[in-house]
C-alpha positions as a printed NumPy array, in Angstrom:
array([[  0.   ,   0.   ,   0.   ],
       [  1.361,   3.41 ,  -0.93 ],
       [  1.477,   6.103,   1.707],
       [  1.272,   9.858,   1.566],
       [  4.29 ,  11.793,   2.757],
       [  1.922,  13.377,   5.277],
       [  1.224,  10.014,   6.873],
       [  3.135,   8.772,   9.884],
       [  2.741,   5.242,   8.506],
       [  6.08 ,   3.493,   8.143],
       [  5.051,   1.394,   5.148],
       [  7.407,   1.213,   2.198],
       [  6.974,   3.774,  -0.549],
       [  7.348,   1.619,  -3.654],
       [  8.864,   2.851,  -6.953],
       [  5.322,   3.472,  -8.116],
       [  5.194,   6.285,  -5.533],
       [  3.694,   9.123,  -7.51 ],
       [  5.162,  12.578,  -7.736],
       [  1.563,  13.72 ,  -7.546],
       [  1.452,  12.651,  -3.894],
       [  4.136,  15.211,  -3.156],
       [  2.986,  17.62 ,  -5.834],
       [  1.662,  20.251,  -3.494],
       [  4.908,  20.155,  -1.528],
       [  6.911,  20.867,  -4.676],
       [  4.434,  23.62 ,  -5.58 ],
       [  4.798,  25.178,  -2.149],
       [  8.56 ,  25.262,  -2.674],
       [  8.11 ,  27.487,  -5.701],
       [  5.948,  29.905,  -3.724],
       [  8.567,  30.583,  -1.059],
       [  9.729,  34.097,  -0.451],
       [ 13.034,  35.062,  -2.062],
       [ 13.92 ,  37.573,   0.656],
       [ 17.206,  36.747,   2.389],
       [ 16.917,  36.405,   6.139],
       [ 19.172,  35.133,   8.895],
       [ 16.442,  35.058,  11.527],
       [ 16.634,  31.321,  12.155],
       [ 18.326,  28.955,  14.566],
       [ 20.561,  26.001,  13.842],
       [ 18.954,  23.17 ,  15.761],
       [ 18.875,  19.439,  15.277],
       [ 18.619,  15.967,  16.719],
       [ 21.956,  15.479,  18.46 ],
       [ 23.849,  12.442,  19.667],
       [ 25.406,  12.95 ,  23.097],
       [ 27.266,   9.656,  23.586],
       [ 27.903,   6.201,  22.124],
       [ 24.356,   5.075,  22.892],
       [ 22.867,   7.758,  20.646],
       [ 22.44 ,   5.31 ,  17.762],
       [ 19.998,   3.289,  19.868],
       [ 17.301,   5.903,  19.371],
       [ 18.566,   8.365,  21.973],
       [ 18.977,  11.572,  19.973],
       [ 17.886,  14.809,  21.658],
       [ 16.842,  18.142,  20.146],
       [ 19.482,  20.819,  20.733],
       [ 20.792,  24.044,  19.279],
       [ 24.293,  23.925,  17.793],
       [ 26.909,  26.282,  16.405],
       [ 27.032,  26.202,  12.604],
       [ 30.124,  26.67 ,  10.492],
       [ 31.561,  30.188,  10.775],
       [ 30.052,  32.1  ,   7.85 ],
       [ 32.171,  32.742,   4.772],
       [ 31.05 ,  34.433,   1.568],
       [ 31.487,  31.188,  -0.363],
       [ 28.793,  29.56 ,   1.799],
       [ 25.071,  28.964,   1.546],
       [ 22.517,  28.32 ,   4.276],
       [ 19.925,  25.655,   3.518],
       [ 16.5  ,  25.205,   5.07 ],
       [ 16.203,  21.431,   5.322],
       [ 13.078,  19.688,   4.066],
       [ 14.382,  16.11 ,   3.802],
       [ 17.312,  14.069,   5.074],
       [ 18.101,  10.419,   4.468],
       [ 19.292,   8.047,   7.171],
       [ 22.616,   6.458,   6.223],
       [ 24.628,   3.631,   7.775],
       [ 27.442,   6.15 ,   8.219],
       [ 25.19 ,   8.037,  10.629],
       [ 24.883,   4.979,  12.847],
       [ 28.609,   4.188,  12.68 ],
       [ 29.393,   7.773,  13.69 ],
       [ 26.805,   7.978,  16.466],
       [ 28.186,   4.759,  17.985],
       [ 31.86 ,   5.763,  17.495],
       [ 32.206,   2.694,  15.284],
       [ 34.788,   4.372,  13.052],
       [ 36.769,   5.981,  15.852],
       [ 35.882,   8.241,  18.747],
       [ 33.182,  10.747,  17.797],
       [ 33.353,  14.265,  19.28 ],
       [ 29.934,  14.61 ,  20.92 ],
       [ 27.51 ,  16.289,  20.763],
       [ 26.95 ,  15.736,  17.072],
       [ 24.151,  16.176,  14.551],
       [ 24.515,  13.574,  11.803],
       [ 22.786,  13.275,   8.431],
       [ 24.479,  13.756,   5.054],
       [ 21.697,  13.063,   2.594],
       [ 20.254,  16.545,   2.734],
       [ 17.741,  18.3  ,   0.497],
       [ 16.333,  21.75 ,   1.126],
       [ 16.073,  25.3  ,  -0.16 ],
       [ 18.685,  28.028,  -0.023],
       [ 17.847,  30.861,   2.373],
       [ 21.186,  32.679,   2.383],
       [ 23.783,  33.018,  -0.379],
       [ 27.31 ,  34.335,   0.02 ],
       [ 28.604,  36.976,  -2.379],
       [ 31.246,  34.53 ,  -3.657],
       [ 29.001,  31.473,  -3.934],
       [ 29.67 ,  29.146,  -6.863],
       [ 27.417,  27.648,  -9.493],
       [ 24.963,  30.503,  -9.904],
       [ 23.1  ,  29.473,  -6.76 ],
       [ 20.332,  31.813,  -5.644],
       [ 17.725,  32.164,  -2.931],
       [ 14.995,  29.566,  -3.167],
       [ 17.031,  27.062,  -5.177],
       [ 16.39 ,  23.449,  -4.227],
       [ 19.729,  21.792,  -3.525],
       [ 21.207,  18.646,  -2.081],
       [ 24.292,  18.022,   0.041],
       [ 26.013,  14.661,   0.319],
       [ 28.657,  13.176,   2.585],
       [ 31.309,  15.753,   1.697],
       [ 30.975,  19.483,   2.236],
       [ 34.544,  20.666,   1.893],
       [ 38.016,  20.213,   0.411],
       [ 40.947,  22.485,  -0.386],
       [ 39.742,  22.999,  -4.015],
       [ 43.343,  23.846,  -4.892],
       [ 45.269,  20.57 ,  -5.159],
       [ 45.585,  18.593,  -8.387],
       [ 42.927,  16.117,  -7.287],
       [ 40.4  ,  18.827,  -6.489],
       [ 41.128,  20.621,  -9.758],
       [ 40.467,  17.437, -11.753],
       [ 37.079,  16.482, -10.278],
       [ 38.411,  14.207,  -7.551],
       [ 37.477,  16.315,  -4.528],
       [ 36.71 ,  13.328,  -2.314],
       [ 40.377,  12.321,  -2.588],
       [ 41.696,  15.803,  -1.749],
       [ 45.396,  15.86 ,  -0.825],
       [ 44.536,  17.742,   2.359],
       [ 41.603,  15.479,   3.18 ],
       [ 37.906,  15.842,   2.56 ],
       [ 35.67 ,  17.583,   5.073],
       [ 32.64 ,  15.546,   6.045],
       [ 29.183,  17.104,   6.139],
       [ 29.208,  16.187,   9.817],
       [ 32.085,  15.398,  12.152],
       [ 34.357,  17.504,   9.953],
       [ 36.598,  20.444,  10.76 ],
       [ 36.921,  23.479,   8.493],
       [ 40.127,  25.5  ,   8.043],
       [ 38.499,  28.358,   9.977],
       [ 38.263,  26.071,  13.01 ],
       [ 34.525,  25.425,  13.045],
       [ 32.923,  21.975,  12.974],
       [ 30.415,  20.659,  10.492],
       [ 26.999,  19.481,  11.65 ],
       [ 24.599,  17.409,   9.589],
       [ 21.044,  17.351,   8.355],
       [ 18.924,  15.853,  11.133],
       [ 17.626,  19.322,  11.827],
       [ 16.235,  22.594,  10.522],
       [ 19.152,  24.342,   8.806],
       [ 22.657,  23.611,   7.611],
       [ 25.517,  25.767,   6.351],
       [ 27.94 ,  24.473,   3.729],
       [ 30.422,  25.748,   1.137],
       [ 28.484,  26.362,  -2.077],
       [ 30.788,  24.118,  -4.143],
       [ 29.149,  21.117,  -2.49 ],
       [ 25.515,  22.281,  -2.737],
       [ 24.072,  20.594,  -5.826],
       [ 20.927,  21.772,  -7.597],
       [ 18.177,  19.142,  -7.75 ],
       [ 16.701,  18.749, -11.257],
       [ 13.063,  19.61 , -11.785],
       [ 10.917,  16.499, -11.811],
       [ 13.002,  14.633,  -9.242],
       [ 11.097,  14.585,  -5.926],
       [ 13.059,  15.729,  -2.892],
       [ 12.424,  12.553,  -0.905],
       [ 13.658,  10.432,  -3.808],
       [ 16.75 ,  12.604,  -4.295],
       [ 17.828,  12.815,  -0.645],
       [ 19.145,   9.236,  -0.221],
       [ 20.945,   9.525,  -3.549],
       [ 23.208,  12.234,  -2.12 ],
       [ 25.277,   9.6  ,  -0.297],
       [ 23.777,   6.145,  -0.79 ],
       [ 23.138,   6.677,  -4.483],
       [ 26.422,   8.329,  -5.389],
       [ 28.417,   5.744,  -3.427],
       [ 27.448,   3.114,  -6.002],
       [ 26.831,   5.313,  -9.052],
       [ 30.387,   6.65 ,  -9.048],
       [ 32.204,   3.266,  -9.164],
       [ 29.7  ,   1.948, -11.694],
       [ 30.273,   4.916, -13.97 ],
       [ 34.046,   5.097, -13.564],
       [ 34.456,   1.359, -14.147],
       [ 32.456,   1.217, -17.347],
       [ 29.112,  -0.243, -16.268],
       [ 27.055,  -0.715, -19.421],
       [ 30.001,   0.014, -21.745],
       [ 33.227,  -1.906, -21.099],
       [ 31.586,  -3.771, -18.206],
       [ 28.497,  -5.332, -19.76 ],
       [ 27.836,  -7.826, -16.953],
       [ 27.734,  -6.278, -13.482],
       [ 27.253,  -7.938, -10.11 ],
       [ 25.987,  -6.146,  -6.999],
       [ 26.835,  -7.76 ,  -3.655],
       [ 24.336,  -7.029,  -0.891],
       [ 20.704,  -6.042,  -1.398],
       [ 20.363,  -3.337,   1.222],
       [ 20.286,   0.435,   1.125],
       [ 23.396,   0.729,  -1.052],
       [ 22.762,  -2.457,  -2.996],
       [ 19.301,  -1.436,  -4.095],
       [ 20.851,   1.713,  -5.594],
       [ 23.472,  -0.472,  -7.259],
       [ 20.793,  -2.481,  -9.036],
       [ 18.867,   0.628, -10.08 ],
       [ 21.861,   2.506, -11.467],
       [ 23.618,  -0.475, -13.07 ],
       [ 20.469,  -1.149, -15.07 ],
       [ 20.038,   2.549, -15.894],
       [ 23.604,   2.615, -17.248],
       [ 22.793,  -0.262, -19.598],
       [ 24.412,  -3.241, -17.867],
       [ 23.052,  -6.746, -17.458],
       [ 22.783,  -7.008, -13.694],
       [ 23.31 ,  -9.894, -11.275],
       [ 22.209,  -9.522,  -7.655],
       [ 24.332, -11.429,  -5.118],
       [ 22.902, -12.129,  -1.667],
       [ 23.193, -14.679,   1.133],
       [ 19.55 , -15.812,   0.831],
       [ 16.527, -15.703,  -1.47 ],
       [ 14.701, -13.384,   0.931],
       [ 15.159, -10.326,  -1.29 ],
       [ 15.213, -12.089,  -4.655],
       [ 11.837, -10.736,  -5.769],
       [ 12.865,  -7.202,  -4.822],
       [ 16.193,  -7.583,  -6.614],
       [ 14.505,  -8.641,  -9.838],
       [ 12.061,  -5.746,  -9.603],
       [ 14.924,  -3.325,  -8.973],
       [ 16.6  ,  -4.333, -12.224],
       [ 18.505,  -7.585, -11.76 ],
       [ 18.193, -10.195, -14.494],
       [ 20.135, -12.85 , -12.55 ],
       [ 20.342, -13.772,  -8.873],
       [ 23.055, -15.636,  -6.963],
       [ 22.318, -17.079,  -3.522],
       [ 25.667, -17.509,  -1.766],
       [ 24.145, -19.969,   0.707],
       [ 23.662, -22.526,  -2.057],
       [ 26.251, -25.214,  -2.647],
       [ 28.862, -24.465,  -5.325],
       [ 27.354, -21.05 ,  -6.059],
       [ 30.742, -19.719,  -7.089],
       [ 31.567, -22.62 ,  -9.396],
       [ 28.181, -22.416, -11.097],
       [ 28.744, -18.747, -11.925],
       [ 32.474, -18.767, -12.608],
       [ 33.781, -16.002, -14.897],
       [ 30.396, -14.534, -15.758],
       [ 30.933, -10.936, -14.629],
       [ 33.035,  -7.985, -15.768],
       [ 32.538,  -5.872, -12.66 ],
       [ 31.401,  -6.477,  -9.09 ],
       [ 30.471,  -3.658,  -6.725],
       [ 30.357,  -4.926,  -3.155],
       [ 28.105,  -2.944,  -0.837],
       [ 28.409,  -5.423,   2.02 ],
       [ 29.824,  -4.289,   5.358],
       [ 30.234,  -7.863,   6.595],
       [ 33.595,  -8.435,   8.289],
       [ 33.896, -11.899,   6.698],
       [ 33.248, -11.334,   2.987],
       [ 34.42 , -14.377,   0.91 ],
       [ 36.522, -12.381,  -1.544],
       [ 38.254, -15.43 ,  -3.004],
       [ 34.899, -16.709,  -4.181],
       [ 33.715, -13.326,  -5.462],
       [ 36.908, -12.961,  -7.47 ],
       [ 36.208, -16.299,  -9.164],
       [ 33.016, -14.807, -10.627],
       [ 35.038, -12.329, -12.672],
       [ 36.257, -12.658, -16.216],
       [ 39.965, -11.901, -16.778],
       [ 40.715,  -8.2  , -16.191],
       [ 37.505,  -7.872, -14.219],
       [ 37.247,  -5.762, -11.078],
       [ 35.817,  -5.976,  -7.585],
       [ 35.145,  -2.509,  -6.18 ],
       [ 34.414,  -2.173,  -2.469],
       [ 32.124,   0.563,  -1.194],
       [ 30.87 ,  -0.953,   2.069],
       [ 32.815,   0.03 ,   5.189],
       [ 32.66 ,  -2.396,   8.145],
       [ 33.873,  -1.48 ,  11.613],
       [ 36.814,  -3.842,  11.006],
       [ 38.063,  -2.6  ,   7.627],
       [ 40.423,  -5.445,   6.689],
       [ 40.254,  -7.363,   3.416],
       [ 41.687, -10.859,   3.098],
       [ 42.163, -12.442,  -0.318],
       [ 44.736, -14.883,  -1.607],
       [ 47.348, -13.483,  -3.963],
       [ 47.213, -16.619,  -6.101],
       [ 43.491, -16.092,  -6.542],
       [ 44.205, -12.692,  -8.06 ],
       [ 47.124, -13.894, -10.172],
       [ 45.4  , -16.933, -11.633],
       [ 42.223, -15.042, -12.449],
       [ 43.878, -11.852, -13.709],
       [ 41.537,  -9.607, -11.749],
       [ 41.713,  -6.466,  -9.647],
       [ 40.374,  -5.418,  -6.25 ],
       [ 39.851,  -1.755,  -5.488],
       [ 37.628,   0.626,  -3.593],
       [ 35.656,   3.805,  -4.11 ],
       [ 34.596,   6.64 ,  -1.809],
       [ 31.362,   8.554,  -2.479],
       [ 31.581,  10.77 ,  -5.598],
       [ 32.358,  14.257,  -6.835],
       [ 29.926,  17.147,  -7.275],
       [ 30.15 ,  16.488, -11.021],
       [ 29.273,  12.821, -10.476],
       [ 26.327,  13.799,  -8.29 ],
       [ 24.941,  16.168, -10.921],
       [ 25.191,  13.453, -13.574],
       [ 23.529,  10.912, -11.294],
       [ 20.629,  13.22 , -10.452],
       [ 20.096,  14.072, -14.122],
       [ 20.059,  10.363, -14.984],
       [ 17.587,   9.679, -12.174],
       [ 15.303,  12.467, -13.379],
       [ 15.56 ,  11.411, -17.027],
       [ 14.892,   7.719, -16.384],
       [ 12.443,   8.277, -13.531],
       [ 14.544,   6.257, -11.092],
       [ 12.811,   5.903,  -7.741],
       [ 14.482,   5.275,  -4.424],
       [ 12.583,   2.722,  -2.329],
       [ 12.006,   4.604,   0.892],
       [ 10.31 ,   4.488,   4.26 ],
       [  9.114,   7.935,   5.395],
       [  9.506,   9.301,   8.927],
       [  8.648,  12.735,  10.301],
       [ 11.841,  14.449,  11.453],
       [ 10.711,  14.283,  15.078],
       [ 10.443,  10.483,  14.765],
       [ 14.127,  10.118,  13.919],
       [ 14.715,   7.838,  16.904],
       [ 12.092,   5.443,  15.549],
       [ 13.919,   5.46 ,  12.221],
       [ 17.219,   4.622,  13.925],
       [ 15.629,   1.755,  15.825],
       [ 14.147,   0.339,  12.624],
       [ 17.521,   0.696,  10.919],
       [ 19.246,  -1.168,  13.742],
       [ 16.747,  -4.002,  13.353],
       [ 17.937,  -4.324,   9.717],
       [ 14.355,  -4.136,   8.513],
       [ 14.57 ,  -1.054,   6.287],
       [ 13.384,  -1.327,   2.665],
       [ 15.531,   0.289,   1.589],
       [ 16.291,   3.847,   2.763],
       [ 14.697,   5.879,   5.537],
       [ 13.944,   9.526,   4.792],
       [ 13.187,  12.165,   7.417],
       [ 10.561,  14.741,   6.399],
       [ 10.832,  18.153,   8.048],
       [  7.123,  18.902,   7.702],
       [  7.266,  22.392,   9.204],
       [  9.435,  23.422,   6.254],
       [  7.635,  21.33 ,   3.642],
       [  4.294,  22.853,   4.564],
       [  5.461,  26.476,   4.539],
       [  4.004,  28.633,   1.813]])
């Protein structure tokens, strides 16, 4: 059953979710005042300690980034819930400096524009912000569309530190402030709730698919893991023209995988699954964050010169694979981190053009703790999105 974005029901919004359901919200966006104002507070749902990920966020005011004329302020309407949020709230990737407001799948409207803002951004523009909100923009990597690999290190949209000394805070709240270089316009026709999870979850798989030739040099693509990232992998691999194989540890999500775009399905719990599918794939994107991924077997699925690209990040980030397995199969293992602003723009345009729909579960922003609890139960199909209704409803 499809649900309205106004409903507090937590049922899945299927790809058939109609833009008409949110039509009045998109119309309201176009009616917003274009007058610049700074009469607003930066407040959000904050984690105070390592137990925050268990549904213990509290509403607090926080200090935003110190204003610079290259910045924009964004009034948040939607924010996706990402696995990175949970890892950070629990200090799973190292000690987190609490209190912290997470959330890096942000969509909203610009309410303040610096005099040196990039990209022709203006008041009222609908924009998205992903996992990165800063880099030096001066090194060779930044100058060649590789900002996420900046020589001086990328600045995360939360838990990051800017050169001016201020900390970044995320999108589980009312407003955010970011450098304009990393605020990406959302194409017309792409609903905000569909776009939000693409800002991190979507780009994390779109970028390695694109840069490794999915649909062109890599005709046969495998996606490991049918979760939040994996469902994007299936959607975008198909959209890029590849023949797609879903790889999962059970048949539980087989029907979903086929509906999302897979034409083949591999159940890794079946006997001899690797031998039955040996050398059938050109590219594998692994979204799994399992600490015990059987890489030797995944590698055997690849044709010579094929690639395994890792995008999942477990708490124990060690990869074990036999050198002889690589040598005798003539394959490569690599990794990919999020994507560039250019990649994000391309992804959003593709999503708008091909009417790609994120499978989401909607939550009002003030029910964020319920969303975290559902995420921890591993029952999400397939991305949670927080709706900041007080901003969506404004006229």
